C-alpha positions, -999 to +999 in steps of 0.1 A: -161-437-384-135-420-362-143-385-349-123-362-326-124-371-289-151-348-272-156-365-238-140-387-213-160-418-222-150-415-259-114-409-247-116-441-226-130-461-256-102-448-278-075-457-253-090-492-249-089-497-287-055-483-291-043-507-264-059-537-282-041-527-314-008-523-297-011-559-282-015-574-317+013-581-343+005-551-366+020-552-401+035-519-415+010-501-438-019-523-427-053-510-419-048-518-382-016-498-382-032-469-398-060-471-373-036-472-344-018-440-358-051-421-361-063-431-327-029-420-312-032-386-330-068-381-316-058-393-280-028-370-281-048-340-291-074-346-264-046-351-238-030-318-248-063-300-242-075-317-210-042-332-193-016-307-203+019-313-190+041-283-185+079-281-189+099-296-161+114-277-132+151-271-141+163-290-110+139-320-118+153-319-154+190-321-142+182-349-118+163-368-146+192-365-168+217-376-142+196-407-136+194-414-173+232-411-175+238-431-143+255-400-128+251-386-092+247-351-081+284-351-071+293-358-106+279-322-114+310-307-096+330-316-127+306-295-147+297-266-124+327-265-102+328-270-065+306-296-048+294-268-025+280-251-055+260-280-064+247-284-029+237-248-029+218-252-062+199-281-051+191-268-015+178-235-030+205-213-017+218-205-052+201-202-086+216-214-118+234-186-137+239-182-174+273-199-174+260-229-154+230-231-178+253-232-208+275-259-193+247-281-184+231-276-218+264-286-234+274-315-212+240-330-203+222-320-235+193-305-215+173-279-235+183-244-226+146-235-225+140-259-197+171-247-177+163-210-180+128-214-165+120-197-132+118-222-104+118-226-067+129-254-046+092-264-040+083-267-076 
């Protein structure tokens, strides 16, 4: 019988079983696919509690999206204006302003709530 994950040993066992299930050819709506779904939910809840992941630093989010889109920081000058402005932002000499956040949100589809977070160059 499946129970909520309460300790690291149980978590490791659930991860192992989920991995085994993922390696097999699961049929949709089978007992095994349902079991994997339940394990995934239980594992996720444990991870949220004991291994929380906070939202990314805005600069990391921008860099990640650039990588996803096969763009370079220099390509940001088309969105933000001058190349020196891009350099100033990534060096920490300038912070993102509201207008920049709106443009980045619109052009790169980065959630605004990520871009408006406070950050420092060392985050």
